[in-house]
C-alpha positions as CSV (number, residue, x, y, z in Angstrom):
1,M,227.1,15.6,62.7
2,P,229.4,13.3,61.7
3,S,232.0,14.6,58.2
4,I,230.5,14.5,55.1
5,V,232.8,13.0,52.7
6,S,232.3,12.8,48.9
7,R,232.1,9.4,47.6
8,F,233.9,10.6,44.4
9,Q,236.9,10.6,46.2
10,E,240.5,10.8,44.2
11,G,243.8,10.2,45.6
12,P,247.1,7.8,45.3
13,D,245.4,5.2,47.2
14,R,242.1,4.9,45.3
15,K,242.4,2.1,42.8
16,R,240.0,1.7,40.1
17,R,239.0,-1.9,39.2
18,A,239.7,-2.9,36.0
19,H,235.9,-3.7,33.6
20,A,234.9,-3.8,30.0
21,K,233.8,-0.5,28.7
22,S,230.1,-0.6,27.3
23,R,230.8,1.0,23.9
24,K,226.7,1.1,23.0
25,G,225.1,2.4,26.5
26,C,222.5,5.2,26.9
27,G,223.7,8.8,27.2
28,N,222.7,8.8,31.0
29,C,224.6,6.0,31.9
30,K,228.2,7.2,30.1
31,L,227.5,10.5,32.0
32,R,227.1,9.1,35.5
33,R,230.2,6.4,34.8
34,V,227.8,3.4,35.6
35,K,227.4,-0.1,33.2
36,C,224.4,0.1,31.5
37,D,222.6,-3.2,30.7
38,E,221.4,-1.8,27.0
39,A,217.9,-2.8,27.6
40,R,215.9,-0.7,25.2
41,P,213.5,1.5,24.8
42,Q,214.7,1.9,28.2
43,C,217.4,0.5,30.8
44,R,217.2,-0.6,34.0
45,K,219.5,2.0,35.5
46,C,217.4,4.9,34.2
47,L,214.5,3.4,34.8
48,A,215.1,2.9,38.9
49,Y,216.8,6.7,38.6
50,G,213.2,8.2,36.9
51,V,214.9,10.1,34.2
52,S,214.6,9.4,30.3
53,C,216.6,7.3,28.4
54,C,218.6,8.0,25.5
55,Y,220.7,6.2,23.0
56,D,221.1,8.4,19.9
57,G,222.2,11.6,22.0
58,R,219.2,13.6,20.2
59,Q,217.6,13.7,23.9
60,A,219.7,16.2,26.5
61,P,220.8,13.7,29.1
62,L,220.5,14.0,32.8
63,D,222.6,17.0,33.8
64,L,225.1,15.3,36.4
65,S,228.5,17.4,37.2
66,A,231.7,15.5,37.3
67,Q,231.5,15.5,41.3
68,G,228.1,14.1,41.3
69,S,225.8,17.0,42.2
70,F,222.6,16.9,41.2
71,Q,221.3,20.0,39.3
72,V,217.8,20.9,40.5
73,D,215.7,23.1,38.1
74,L,212.9,25.2,40.7
75,N,210.9,28.2,40.5
76,P,212.4,31.4,41.4
77,T,211.4,30.8,45.7
78,S,213.1,27.6,45.4
79,Q,216.2,28.6,43.4
80,K,216.6,31.4,46.2
81,I,216.4,28.6,48.8
82,M,218.9,26.6,46.7
83,R,221.2,29.8,46.0
84,D,221.2,30.8,49.7
85,T,223.0,27.4,50.6
86,R,225.3,27.5,47.4
87,R,226.8,30.8,49.1
88,R,226.8,29.1,52.2
89,L,228.8,26.1,50.3
90,D,231.0,28.8,48.5
91,S,232.2,29.8,52.0
92,L,233.5,26.0,53.3
93,E,237.1,25.4,52.8
94,S,237.0,21.3,52.5
95,P,239.9,19.5,54.8
96,R,242.8,18.7,52.3
97,G,242.5,15.3,51.5
98,S,239.0,15.4,51.9
99,P,236.9,16.8,49.0
100,V,233.2,17.7,50.0
101,S,230.4,16.8,47.5
102,D,228.1,19.7,46.8
103,N,225.2,17.8,46.7
104,E,225.9,16.3,50.2
105,T,226.8,19.7,51.7
106,M,223.6,21.1,49.9
107,V,222.0,18.4,51.6
108,A,222.9,19.2,55.2
109,M,222.0,22.7,54.5
110,L,218.3,21.5,53.8
111,N,218.2,19.6,56.7
112,N,219.0,22.6,59.2
113,T,216.4,24.3,56.6
114,L,214.0,21.6,58.0
115,E,215.1,21.5,61.4
116,V,214.4,25.3,61.8
117,A,210.8,24.9,60.2
118,P,208.3,26.9,61.3
119,C,206.2,23.8,62.6
120,A,209.1,22.3,64.1
121,S,208.3,24.3,67.2
122,W,204.5,22.8,67.3
123,A,203.8,20.4,70.2
124,G,204.6,16.8,69.5
125,V,205.6,17.3,66.1
126,H,209.8,18.1,66.2
127,Q,209.9,14.5,68.0
128,V,207.9,12.7,64.9
129,A,209.5,14.9,62.2
130,H,213.2,14.2,63.2
131,W,214.8,12.7,60.1
132,T,217.7,13.2,58.0
133,F,217.2,14.5,54.6
134,T,219.5,12.7,52.0
135,E,220.9,13.2,48.8
136,K,218.3,10.0,47.2
137,D,215.4,12.5,48.6
138,L,217.2,15.5,46.8
139,Q,217.1,13.4,43.6
140,T,213.3,12.4,44.5
141,F,212.4,16.1,45.0
142,E,213.7,16.5,41.4
143,R,211.6,14.4,39.9
144,F,208.4,15.9,41.9
145,Q,209.2,19.3,40.4
146,H,209.8,18.3,36.9
147,R,207.3,15.6,36.2
148,T,205.0,14.2,39.4
149,V,203.7,17.3,40.5
150,L,202.8,18.5,36.9
151,T,200.4,15.6,37.0
152,I,198.5,16.4,40.0
153,G,195.1,18.0,40.0
154,T,194.0,19.8,36.4
155,K,196.1,21.1,33.9
156,R,195.4,24.7,35.0
157,G,196.4,24.3,38.6
158,A,199.4,21.8,38.2
159,P,201.6,24.7,37.3
160,V,200.6,26.0,40.2
161,Y,201.4,23.4,42.4
162,R,204.7,23.1,41.1
163,D,205.6,26.9,41.9
164,H,204.6,26.5,45.5
165,I,204.5,23.4,47.0
166,G,208.3,23.1,46.1
167,P,209.4,26.0,48.4
168,M,206.6,25.0,50.9
169,S,208.1,21.3,51.7
170,F,211.4,22.8,52.7
171,M,209.5,24.5,55.3
172,Y,207.0,21.9,56.7
173,P,208.5,18.7,56.8
174,F,204.5,17.0,56.8
175,L,204.5,18.5,53.7
176,M,208.0,17.3,52.4
177,H,207.4,13.4,53.7
178,M,203.9,13.8,51.3
179,V,205.9,15.2,48.2
180,L,208.5,12.1,48.7
181,S,205.5,9.7,49.0
182,V,203.2,10.7,46.0
183,T,206.7,10.9,43.9
184,T,208.1,7.4,44.9
185,L,204.5,6.2,44.3
186,H,204.6,7.6,40.8
187,D,207.9,5.7,40.5
188,S,206.6,2.5,41.7
189,F,203.9,3.1,38.8
190,L,206.3,3.7,36.0
191,T,208.6,0.5,36.9
192,S,205.2,-1.6,37.3
193,G,207.5,-4.0,34.5
194,L,210.0,-4.1,37.0
195,P,208.2,-5.9,39.9
196,D,211.5,-5.9,42.3
197,I,212.0,-2.2,41.3
198,S,208.8,-1.6,41.6
199,S,207.9,-2.8,45.3
200,K,211.0,-1.1,46.7
201,Y,209.8,2.7,45.4
202,A,206.0,1.4,46.6
203,Q,207.8,0.8,50.6
204,S,209.7,3.9,50.6
205,S,206.0,5.6,49.5
206,L,204.9,3.7,52.4
207,H,207.2,5.2,54.9
208,H,206.7,8.8,53.8
209,W,203.3,8.4,53.9
210,S,203.2,7.0,57.6
211,T,205.5,9.9,58.9
212,A,203.5,12.4,57.0
213,T,200.0,11.9,57.8
214,M,201.3,11.2,61.5
215,L,202.8,14.6,61.3
216,F,199.9,16.2,59.5
217,N,197.2,14.7,62.2
218,K,199.3,16.4,64.7
219,V,199.5,19.6,63.0
220,L,195.8,19.6,62.7
221,S,195.0,18.8,66.2
222,Q,196.4,22.0,67.2
223,P,195.0,25.8,66.5
224,I,195.8,26.3,62.9
225,R,198.2,28.9,62.4
226,P,197.6,31.1,59.2
227,E,200.6,31.1,57.7
228,S,200.8,27.3,57.5
229,R,197.1,26.7,55.5
230,D,198.6,26.7,52.0
231,A,200.8,24.2,53.0
232,L,198.0,22.1,54.9
233,W,195.7,22.1,52.0
234,A,198.9,21.4,49.7
235,T,199.5,18.4,51.9
236,A,195.4,17.1,51.8
237,A,195.6,17.6,47.8
238,L,198.7,15.1,47.6
239,V,197.3,12.9,50.5
240,G,193.9,12.4,48.3
241,C,196.2,11.4,45.5
242,S,198.6,9.1,46.7
243,G,195.2,7.5,48.6
244,F,193.3,6.8,45.2
245,A,196.8,5.9,43.2
246,Y,197.8,3.2,45.8
247,V,196.6,0.0,45.3
248,E,197.8,-3.0,47.8
249,S,197.4,-5.6,45.2
250,T,196.8,-5.6,41.2
251,N,194.9,-8.7,41.5
252,P,191.0,-8.1,41.5
253,E,190.5,-10.9,43.5
254,D,192.4,-9.5,46.6
255,N,190.2,-6.2,46.4
256,W,187.2,-4.9,47.3
257,P,184.6,-6.2,47.1
258,L,185.5,-9.5,46.3
259,K,188.2,-9.8,49.0
260,P,186.9,-10.4,53.0
261,C,185.9,-7.3,54.4
262,E,187.6,-5.0,56.5
263,P,187.5,-1.4,57.9
264,C,189.8,0.0,55.7
265,D,188.4,-1.4,52.5
266,L,187.0,1.8,51.4
267,D,189.3,4.5,52.9
268,W,190.2,5.8,49.5
269,I,186.8,7.0,49.3
270,K,186.5,8.6,53.0
271,L,189.9,10.7,52.6
272,S,187.5,12.8,49.9
273,E,185.6,13.8,53.4
274,G,189.0,14.8,54.7
275,K,190.0,16.6,51.7
276,K,186.6,18.5,52.0
277,A,187.1,19.1,55.7
278,V,190.6,20.5,55.0
279,W,189.7,22.8,52.3
280,K,186.7,24.7,54.9
281,L,189.7,24.9,57.6
282,V,191.8,26.7,55.6
283,D,189.8,28.4,52.5
284,P,192.4,28.0,49.8
285,T,190.2,30.5,47.6
286,R,190.6,33.3,50.6
287,P,192.5,36.4,48.4
288,D,195.9,35.8,50.3
289,S,196.0,32.1,49.4
290,V,198.7,31.4,46.5
291,F,196.1,28.4,45.5
292,N,193.4,31.4,45.0
293,N,192.9,30.4,41.2
294,F,190.9,27.6,42.4
295,A,187.7,30.1,42.9
296,R,188.5,30.7,39.1
297,E,188.8,27.3,38.1
298,S,185.8,26.2,39.5
299,E,184.0,28.3,37.0
300,Y,185.2,25.9,34.2
301,Q,183.7,22.8,35.8
302,I,180.3,21.5,34.4
303,I,179.3,19.1,37.5
304,P,178.4,21.9,40.1
305,S,176.2,23.5,37.2
306,C,174.4,20.0,36.5
307,V,174.2,19.7,40.4
308,R,172.3,23.2,40.8
309,E,170.4,22.7,37.6
310,N,169.3,19.2,38.6
311,D,168.0,18.2,35.0
312,I,167.5,14.8,34.9
313,S,166.6,14.8,31.2
314,Q,170.2,13.5,30.4
315,I,170.1,10.5,32.8
316,P,169.4,7.3,30.4
317,E,165.6,5.6,30.6
318,H,166.8,2.6,31.8
319,M,168.9,4.2,34.6
320,R,166.0,6.6,35.7
321,R,164.0,2.8,35.5
322,L,166.5,1.1,37.6
323,F,167.2,3.9,40.4
324,N,163.2,5.4,40.6
325,I,164.5,8.8,39.1
326,D,161.3,10.8,38.2
327,E,160.5,14.6,38.4
328,T,159.2,13.5,42.1
329,S,162.9,12.3,42.8
330,T,165.2,14.3,44.6
331,I,169.0,14.6,46.2
332,Q,167.0,14.6,49.5
333,N,164.9,11.5,48.9
334,N,166.6,9.4,46.7
335,P,170.2,8.4,47.4
336,Y,171.0,7.6,44.1
337,H,169.6,10.3,42.3
338,L,172.8,12.5,42.4
339,P,175.3,9.9,41.5
340,A,173.4,9.0,38.5
341,L,173.0,12.6,37.8
342,I,176.8,13.6,38.0
343,L,177.8,10.6,36.2
344,A,175.6,10.7,33.3
345,R,177.0,14.1,32.7
346,L,180.7,12.6,32.7
347,Q,179.7,10.3,29.6
348,S,180.6,12.9,27.1
349,L,183.7,13.7,28.7
350,P,187.4,11.9,28.0
351,P,188.8,11.6,31.8
352,N,191.7,13.9,31.2
353,H,194.0,16.5,32.7
354,D,191.6,19.0,31.9
355,N,188.6,17.4,33.1
356,A,190.2,15.6,36.1
357,L,188.2,18.1,38.7
358,N,185.0,17.4,37.3
359,F,185.4,13.4,37.4
360,L,186.8,14.3,41.5
361,Y,183.2,15.8,42.1
362,F,181.5,12.2,41.8
363,L,183.4,11.6,45.1
364,G,183.5,15.2,46.5
365,Y,179.5,15.4,46.1
366,M,179.0,11.8,47.6
367,S,176.6,11.7,50.1
368,N,176.9,9.7,53.6
369,E,173.8,7.8,52.8
370,F,175.3,6.7,49.3
371,R,178.5,5.8,50.9
372,N,176.8,3.5,53.3
373,L,174.8,1.8,50.4
374,V,178.3,1.1,48.9
375,E,179.9,-0.1,52.1
376,A,176.9,-2.4,52.2
377,K,177.7,-3.5,48.9
378,D,174.2,-3.0,47.7
379,A,174.0,-4.0,44.3
380,R,172.9,-0.8,42.5
381,A,175.2,1.6,44.4
382,V,178.2,-0.7,43.4
383,M,177.2,-0.6,40.0
384,I,177.3,3.3,39.8
385,L,180.4,2.8,41.6
386,G,181.8,0.2,39.1
387,W,180.4,2.4,36.2
388,W,182.9,5.3,37.2
389,L,185.3,3.6,37.6
390,N,185.2,1.8,34.7
391,K,185.1,5.2,32.7
392,L,188.3,6.2,34.6
393,Q,189.9,3.4,33.2
394,E,190.1,5.7,29.9
395,S,192.4,8.2,31.7
396,D,195.8,9.0,30.9
397,L,196.6,10.4,34.3
398,W,198.7,7.6,36.4
399,W,196.8,8.3,39.8
400,M,193.8,7.2,38.7
401,K,194.7,4.5,36.1
402,R,195.4,1.4,38.8
403,R,192.7,2.2,40.9
404,A,190.4,2.4,37.8
405,D,191.4,-0.9,36.2
406,V,191.8,-3.1,39.5
407,G,188.3,-1.9,41.3
408,G,186.5,-1.8,38.1
409,Q,187.4,-5.2,37.3
410,A,186.6,-6.7,41.2
411,I,183.3,-5.1,41.2
412,Q,182.4,-6.5,37.6
413,I,183.7,-10.1,38.9
414,W,181.4,-9.5,41.7
415,I,178.3,-8.4,40.1
416,E,178.4,-11.4,37.5
417,R,179.1,-13.9,40.8
418,C,176.4,-12.6,42.9
419,F,173.7,-11.6,40.1
420,G,174.6,-13.1,37.1
421,G,175.6,-9.8,35.4
422,E,174.0,-6.0,35.4
423,K,171.1,-7.0,33.4
424,K,170.0,-9.7,35.8
425,V,170.3,-6.9,38.4
426,V,168.3,-4.6,36.0
427,E,165.4,-7.7,35.7
428,M,165.7,-8.4,39.6
429,Y,164.6,-4.6,40.3
430,D,162.0,-4.9,37.5
431,L,160.3,-7.9,39.3
432,Y,160.6,-6.9,42.7
433,R,158.9,-3.4,41.6
434,G,156.1,-5.5,40.0
435,G,155.6,-7.5,43.1
436,R,156.9,-10.7,41.4
437,L,159.7,-10.9,43.5
438,T,159.5,-11.2,47.0
439,P,162.1,-9.4,49.8
440,G,162.5,-13.1,51.1
441,A,163.8,-14.7,48.0
442,Y,166.1,-12.0,47.2
443,V,167.3,-12.0,50.3
444,Q,167.7,-15.9,50.2
445,T,169.4,-15.6,47.2
446,Q,171.9,-12.9,47.8
447,F,173.0,-14.7,51.0
448,E,173.7,-18.1,49.5
449,V,176.2,-16.4,46.6
450,A,177.8,-13.8,49.1
451,G,178.4,-16.5,51.8
452,M,180.2,-18.4,48.7
453,Y,182.5,-15.8,48.4
454,G,183.4,-14.2,51.9
455,Q,180.9,-12.1,51.8
456,G,178.5,-12.9,54.9
457,K,179.3,-10.3,57.2
458,T,176.9,-8.2,55.1
459,D,173.2,-8.6,56.6
460,P,171.5,-9.0,53.1
461,S,168.1,-7.7,54.9
462,K,169.7,-5.0,55.4
463,V,170.8,-4.3,51.9
464,L,167.3,-4.7,50.8
465,S,165.8,-2.3,53.0
466,R,168.1,0.1,51.7
467,C,167.3,-0.5,48.4
468,S,164.0,-0.6,48.6
469,L,164.0,3.1,50.5
470,A,163.8,4.9,46.9
471,A,161.5,1.9,45.3
């Protein structure tokens, strides 16, 4: 391992370049001894660094020591890891003239911890997992503990994630990479007003995502070790969050269903199936799981009860007519029945941190038949998905917001272009059920419009046949 020398080295040969001092800079830039651009309400340095920017001194500044060590405030288990590392630090004697930065040496120790992590011995994992944990990664990890993890899942579940994901990530590299990925994706969202900085964070997130999912898949392809089950669920939860949050382009024209079709278009929906598979595999509700509070948390959710009760009275009349829902309709014989039932119950709920799980049930309970209808760009299925995304646009959760905004807009534009708007879709199905619109006329109209916007890969006749299954 190369020698680790502090970049804050002092000595007679070190010359300080003369520069004009900023008297009006923010507290963090003064503390870090870097030039502040004095932008308000937040300077670029603080935005890039992921900390609050304060000019009036009323907020506590970022706690950096004179040597540049990063202070990490963790839960008791994580603190023990750090304390053990600090004790080893204290036993080291730095060579004269080469003072060792606490942070740099701590990072070296944490690298050793990841090297001997339990999964490092699993077949094929060590070769992929080899990577150097840096000071920058340590700073990203701190942002995860203080900020990002508290936005994941629900308000009741977030503290559990905070207390346990941190310590586990130092034992399982696939989880550490996922922690770094979701945090830098959050950074990208927060700096969206600065495209250059936001893009760098997004690229970093994709890099860690690629490594995390590669490791994750290798571990899942082998017999599951009991001690790794909680780490596997934590990783699956973060994968689901990142997959929902990542939008390649904020231009609706570059998003499904407007863009030319690709196999990966709806992967963010399909990830829900993967999460359900991992849930069944590791069962985080088991008594010895650190996440067993999920069993109790489900008692607060209304969607599972509405699914069991199958009460269609809350579905508005126009929706029942559009989706052919009546007393004879069931989840089994009508692919629109369950999504419409869930959506009707969501209308009275604000999509906030308390109700996040209720809104995610829309994906969790999505049937293969309905998902196939969405992929085929069936008008009614796409409308339901669009209504759900439009409701999520009211959310204050960063990982929901961008997908809801861009995806909802893209669906609304597509329906307007292909059918003349939602009212026209309703009228079209009313005419079709009344025998006043022939299948051939519907197919020809949709085929011509869809072809204009690069949607010709979808066979309109198959779309119509699927729509008429519940008619």
